[in-house]
C-alpha positions as CSV (number, residue, x, y, z in Angstrom):
1,M,123.1,65.8,123.8
2,L,123.4,68.5,121.2
3,D,125.1,66.2,118.7
4,R,122.4,63.5,119.0
5,S,119.6,66.1,118.6
6,M,121.2,67.4,115.4
7,S,121.7,63.9,114.1
8,Y,118.0,63.1,114.7
9,T,116.9,66.3,113.0
10,Y,119.2,65.4,110.0
11,R,117.7,61.9,109.7
12,R,114.2,63.2,109.9
13,F,114.9,65.7,107.1
14,E,116.4,63.0,104.9
15,D,113.2,60.9,105.6
16,C,111.2,63.8,104.2
17,L,113.3,64.2,101.0
18,P,111.9,61.1,99.1
19,A,108.3,62.2,99.9
20,A,109.0,65.7,98.8
21,E,110.7,64.5,95.5
22,S,107.8,62.1,94.9
23,A,105.2,64.8,95.5
24,A,107.1,67.2,93.2
25,R,107.1,64.6,90.4
26,Q,103.4,64.0,90.8
27,V,102.7,67.7,90.5
28,K,104.8,68.0,87.4
29,T,103.2,65.0,85.9
30,A,99.7,66.4,86.7
31,R,100.7,69.7,85.1
32,R,101.7,67.9,81.9
33,T,98.6,65.8,81.9
34,P,95.4,67.8,80.9
35,R,92.7,67.5,83.5
36,P,89.2,69.0,83.7
37,L,89.1,72.5,84.9
38,K,87.7,73.2,88.3
39,L,85.5,76.3,88.8
40,V,84.7,77.8,92.2
41,V,81.9,80.3,92.4
42,Q,82.3,82.4,95.5
43,I,79.6,84.5,97.1
44,P,80.5,87.0,99.8
45,C,77.5,87.3,102.1
46,F,76.4,89.5,104.9
47,N,72.8,88.7,106.1
48,E,71.6,87.4,102.7
49,E,69.1,84.8,103.9
50,K,66.4,86.2,101.7
51,T,68.3,86.4,98.4
52,L,70.8,83.6,98.8
53,P,68.5,80.8,97.7
54,A,67.8,82.5,94.3
55,T,71.4,83.3,93.9
56,L,72.4,79.7,94.4
57,A,69.6,78.3,92.2
58,A,70.8,80.4,89.2
59,I,74.4,79.0,89.3
60,P,74.8,76.3,86.7
61,R,76.5,73.1,87.9
62,K,77.5,71.9,84.4
63,I,79.4,74.3,82.1
64,P,81.1,73.3,78.8
65,G,84.8,73.2,79.1
66,V,84.7,72.9,82.9
67,G,84.8,69.5,84.7
68,V,83.9,70.5,88.2
69,V,81.7,73.4,89.5
70,E,81.8,74.1,93.2
71,I,80.1,76.9,95.2
72,Q,81.7,78.7,98.1
73,V,79.9,81.1,100.5
74,V,82.0,83.6,102.4
75,D,80.0,84.5,105.5
76,D,81.1,87.9,106.7
77,G,79.8,87.8,110.2
78,S,76.1,87.3,109.3
79,S,73.6,87.4,112.2
80,D,70.7,85.8,110.3
81,A,70.3,82.3,108.8
82,T,72.7,82.8,105.8
83,V,75.0,79.9,106.9
84,E,72.2,77.5,107.7
85,I,70.6,78.1,104.3
86,A,73.9,77.7,102.5
87,E,74.5,74.3,104.3
88,R,70.9,73.2,103.6
89,L,71.2,74.0,99.9
90,G,74.4,72.0,99.4
91,V,77.1,74.7,99.2
92,D,80.5,73.0,98.8
93,H,82.6,75.4,100.9
94,I,81.8,77.9,103.6
95,V,84.3,80.4,104.9
96,R,83.2,82.1,108.1
97,H,84.2,85.4,109.8
98,A,83.3,85.7,113.4
99,R,82.5,89.4,112.9
100,N,81.8,91.6,109.9
101,K,85.1,92.6,108.3
102,G,83.8,94.2,105.1
103,L,83.5,93.2,101.5
104,A,87.2,93.5,100.6
105,S,88.3,91.2,103.5
106,A,85.5,88.7,102.6
107,F,86.6,88.7,98.9
108,Q,90.3,88.1,99.8
109,A,89.4,85.3,102.2
110,G,87.3,83.6,99.5
111,I,90.2,83.9,97.0
112,E,92.6,82.3,99.4
113,N,90.3,79.4,100.2
114,A,89.3,78.8,96.6
115,L,93.0,78.5,95.7
116,S,93.6,76.1,98.5
117,V,90.9,73.8,97.3
118,G,92.4,73.7,93.8
119,A,90.3,76.2,91.8
120,D,91.5,76.8,88.2
121,I,88.9,79.6,87.7
122,I,87.3,81.7,90.4
123,V,84.1,83.6,89.8
124,N,82.9,86.2,92.3
125,T,79.3,87.2,92.4
126,D,77.1,89.0,95.0
127,G,74.7,87.4,97.5
128,D,72.0,89.9,96.8
129,N,71.1,88.2,93.4
130,Q,72.0,91.3,91.4
131,Y,73.8,89.2,88.8
132,D,72.2,86.4,86.8
133,G,74.1,83.2,87.4
134,S,73.2,82.0,83.9
135,S,75.8,84.4,82.6
136,I,78.7,82.5,84.3
137,P,79.5,80.4,81.1
138,D,79.9,83.6,79.1
139,L,81.9,85.2,81.9
140,I,84.5,82.4,82.1
141,R,84.8,81.7,78.3
142,P,87.7,84.0,77.7
143,I,89.6,82.3,80.5
144,V,88.8,78.8,79.3
145,D,90.0,79.8,75.8
146,R,93.1,81.4,77.3
147,Q,92.3,84.8,75.9
148,A,92.1,86.7,79.3
149,D,93.3,86.5,82.9
150,I,90.5,88.5,84.4
151,V,87.0,88.9,82.9
152,L,84.5,91.6,84.1
153,G,80.8,91.2,83.8
154,D,79.6,94.3,82.0
155,R,76.2,95.5,83.2
156,K,76.2,98.3,80.6
157,P,75.8,100.9,83.3
158,G,75.3,103.7,80.9
159,Q,72.2,102.0,79.5
160,N,70.9,100.1,82.5
161,T,67.5,101.6,83.5
162,E,67.8,100.0,87.0
163,F,70.4,102.7,87.7
164,S,69.4,106.3,88.4
165,R,70.7,108.9,85.9
166,S,73.3,110.2,88.4
167,K,74.5,106.6,89.1
168,R,74.9,106.0,85.4
169,L,76.9,109.1,85.0
170,L,79.1,108.3,88.0
171,Q,79.7,104.7,86.6
172,R,80.8,106.0,83.3
173,L,83.1,108.6,84.9
174,G,84.5,106.1,87.3
175,S,85.3,103.6,84.6
176,R,87.0,106.2,82.5
177,V,89.2,107.2,85.5
178,V,90.1,103.5,86.2
179,R,90.9,102.9,82.6
180,N,93.4,105.8,82.6
181,L,95.0,104.8,85.9
182,A,95.1,101.0,85.4
183,G,95.9,101.1,81.6
184,V,93.2,98.4,81.0
185,E,90.1,98.7,78.9
186,V,87.0,98.3,81.1
187,S,83.5,99.6,80.7
188,D,82.1,98.7,84.1
189,A,85.0,99.1,86.6
190,V,83.0,98.5,89.8
191,S,81.2,95.4,88.7
192,G,81.4,92.7,91.3
193,F,80.6,89.9,88.8
194,R,84.0,88.8,87.6
195,A,86.2,85.8,86.9
196,Y,89.8,85.2,87.6
197,S,92.2,82.6,86.3
198,R,94.3,80.7,88.9
199,D,97.4,82.6,88.0
200,A,95.6,85.9,88.2
201,A,94.0,85.0,91.6
202,M,97.5,84.2,93.0
203,T,98.6,87.8,92.5
204,I,95.6,89.3,94.4
205,N,96.3,91.0,97.7
206,V,93.6,93.5,98.6
207,M,94.8,96.2,101.0
208,T,91.9,98.7,100.9
209,P,89.1,98.0,103.4
210,F,86.2,99.4,101.3
211,S,86.0,97.3,98.2
212,Y,88.2,95.1,95.9
213,T,86.8,96.2,92.5
214,V,89.0,99.2,91.7
215,E,92.2,98.1,93.5
216,T,92.3,94.7,91.7
217,L,92.0,96.4,88.4
218,I,94.9,98.8,89.0
219,H,96.8,95.8,90.4
220,A,96.1,93.9,87.2
221,G,97.3,96.7,85.1
222,Q,100.5,96.9,87.0
223,H,101.1,93.2,86.6
224,G,100.4,93.2,82.9
225,L,97.4,90.9,83.2
226,T,94.9,90.7,80.3
227,V,91.5,92.1,81.4
228,A,88.4,91.5,79.2
229,S,84.7,92.4,79.6
230,V,81.6,90.5,78.5
231,P,78.0,91.6,78.7
232,V,76.0,89.9,81.5
233,R,72.4,89.8,82.5
234,T,71.3,91.4,85.8
235,N,68.2,91.0,88.0
236,P,66.0,93.8,89.4
237,V,67.4,95.5,92.5
238,S,66.0,93.8,95.6
239,R,67.4,96.1,98.2
240,P,69.6,99.2,98.6
241,S,73.4,98.6,98.7
242,R,74.9,97.9,102.1
243,L,78.3,99.0,100.9
244,F,77.4,102.7,100.9
245,R,74.5,104.9,102.1
246,S,74.6,107.5,99.3
247,N,76.3,108.4,96.0
248,L,78.4,111.0,97.9
249,Q,79.7,108.4,100.3
250,F,80.4,106.1,97.4
251,I,82.4,108.8,95.6
252,R,84.4,109.7,98.7
253,K,85.3,106.1,99.4
254,Q,86.3,105.3,95.8
255,I,88.5,108.4,95.6
256,V,90.3,107.3,98.8
257,T,90.7,103.8,97.3
258,I,92.0,105.2,94.0
259,L,94.5,107.5,95.9
260,R,95.7,104.6,98.0
261,S,96.1,102.5,95.0
262,C,98.1,105.1,93.2
263,L,100.4,105.6,96.1
264,M,100.8,101.8,96.4
265,Y,101.3,100.9,92.8
266,R,102.5,104.1,91.2
267,A,104.4,105.8,94.0
268,L,107.2,107.1,91.9
269,S,105.1,108.7,89.2
270,T,102.6,110.1,91.6
271,F,105.0,111.8,94.1
272,L,107.4,112.8,91.3
273,A,104.6,114.6,89.4
274,L,103.4,116.3,92.6
275,G,107.0,117.3,93.5
276,L,107.7,118.8,90.0
277,L,104.4,120.7,90.2
278,L,105.5,122.2,93.6
279,L,108.9,123.1,92.2
280,G,107.3,124.8,89.2
281,I,105.0,126.8,91.4
282,G,107.9,127.7,93.7
283,A,110.1,128.8,90.8
284,V,107.6,131.5,89.6
285,P,107.7,133.8,92.7
286,V,111.5,133.2,93.1
287,L,112.1,134.3,89.5
288,R,109.8,137.3,90.1
289,F,111.9,138.3,93.1
290,L,115.1,137.9,91.2
291,Y,113.8,140.1,88.4
292,F,112.9,142.9,90.8
293,Y,116.2,142.5,92.7
294,V,118.2,142.8,89.5
295,T,116.3,145.9,88.5
296,G,116.9,147.4,92.0
297,Q,113.4,146.9,93.3
298,G,113.9,143.8,95.4
299,D,113.2,145.4,98.9
300,G,109.5,145.4,98.4
301,H,109.2,141.8,97.1
302,V,110.9,139.7,99.8
303,Q,107.5,137.9,100.4
304,S,107.8,136.5,96.9
305,L,111.2,135.0,97.8
306,V,109.8,133.5,101.1
307,L,106.7,132.0,99.3
308,G,108.8,130.6,96.5
309,S,111.3,129.1,98.9
310,V,108.5,127.3,100.8
311,F,107.2,125.7,97.6
312,L,110.7,124.8,96.4
313,M,111.5,123.1,99.7
314,A,108.1,121.2,99.6
315,G,108.8,120.2,96.0
316,Y,112.3,119.0,96.9
317,L,111.1,116.9,99.8
318,T,108.3,115.4,97.7
319,V,110.8,114.4,95.0
320,V,112.9,112.7,97.7
321,V,109.8,110.9,99.0
322,A,109.1,109.8,95.4
323,F,112.3,107.9,95.2
324,L,112.0,106.5,98.8
325,S,108.5,105.3,97.9
326,D,109.8,103.6,94.8
327,T,112.3,101.7,96.9
328,I,109.5,100.6,99.2
329,A,107.3,99.6,96.2
330,T,110.2,97.5,94.8
331,N,110.4,95.6,98.1
332,R,106.6,95.2,98.0
333,R,106.8,93.7,94.5
334,L,109.5,91.3,95.7
335,T,107.3,90.3,98.6
336,E,104.4,89.7,96.3
337,A,106.6,87.6,94.0
338,A,107.7,85.5,97.0
339,L,104.0,85.1,98.0
340,I,103.0,84.0,94.5
341,R,105.8,81.3,94.5
342,L,104.7,80.2,98.0
343,R,101.1,79.8,96.8
344,R,102.3,77.8,93.8
345,L,104.3,75.5,96.1
346,E,101.5,74.8,98.5
347,P,100.2,71.7,96.6
348,I,103.7,70.2,96.8
349,L,104.1,71.1,100.5
350,D,100.7,69.7,101.3
351,A,101.4,66.5,99.4
352,T,104.7,66.1,101.2
353,V,103.1,66.5,104.6
354,D,100.3,64.1,103.7
355,T,102.8,61.5,102.4
356,Q,105.1,61.8,105.4
357,A,102.1,61.6,107.8
358,S,101.0,58.4,106.1
359,K,104.4,56.9,106.5
360,D,104.5,57.8,110.1
361,D,101.1,56.2,110.6
362,D,102.3,53.1,108.9
363,R,105.4,52.9,111.2
364,D,103.1,53.2,114.2
């Protein structure tokens, strides 16, 4: 019985080989043959029934250099008529969450689905109609011209009168911090109006629950992606942000996101710098004790030795954690590389399954 089962499995695998080889040849031929670019404009939504019609109306369906423009709504557990409006207004793709999972999760789900439907360029915009859809052609132009992998819509936050003075200051400060951490030149780091090439989108894996904006930029810098910015038009604010209740909460959440991103993408340098700092602090009281000990006055300064030893031990352990974290980060990079390869193979695998299914139907 075991031999017959193995023989059957072997024959079925051989039946799949011609289909797989044929699908692979078709994909290679398609890659060599230029085809019109496909743009998917995704809109994460949470109870956006009032603003979604205006957002959809502003998205152009014909753009120079792009053959197909499709619109995708990611419903993040809305309790209003967001989905019904999207269906009525002819949205091409709808991704639904049964419950609200947050902006970062909705963004990641939209990226995954856009890749699966064959997007060459993915534009992300907000459902509150903050960004003017007529700026999409300008936003994707650097990607169409192969000059950038990711393009950010620059709202000119330092000059935007729609923002309060404190918000303008925070935007400039935050963008400066992200520039230094990510090593990419950006002027509006938290802009949600951005475009991704297919290759750039394949590398995206958002881990932070709050928002994708900062983490994806740090991720892009670590992967050596080219990031550009273009000025975009914005609409008057229609409602307060649902992402945060106050500037203080926004700062707190962004600081947590930045720290998590540093530990995730720059574990070695982050922990090593902290460890060396602790070692330096610990060396000062220890050297102080040794000085007094050599001069015969060590009895009254034992506390310096104790304090210094604590800092030295903490620094040593932090340095050890730095190298352990770097090993974990290396494994994460290998996992990401495998995931990217799998995403690139999906069209071949899907074509193989479809071809084999057709052959099985013909036999039946």
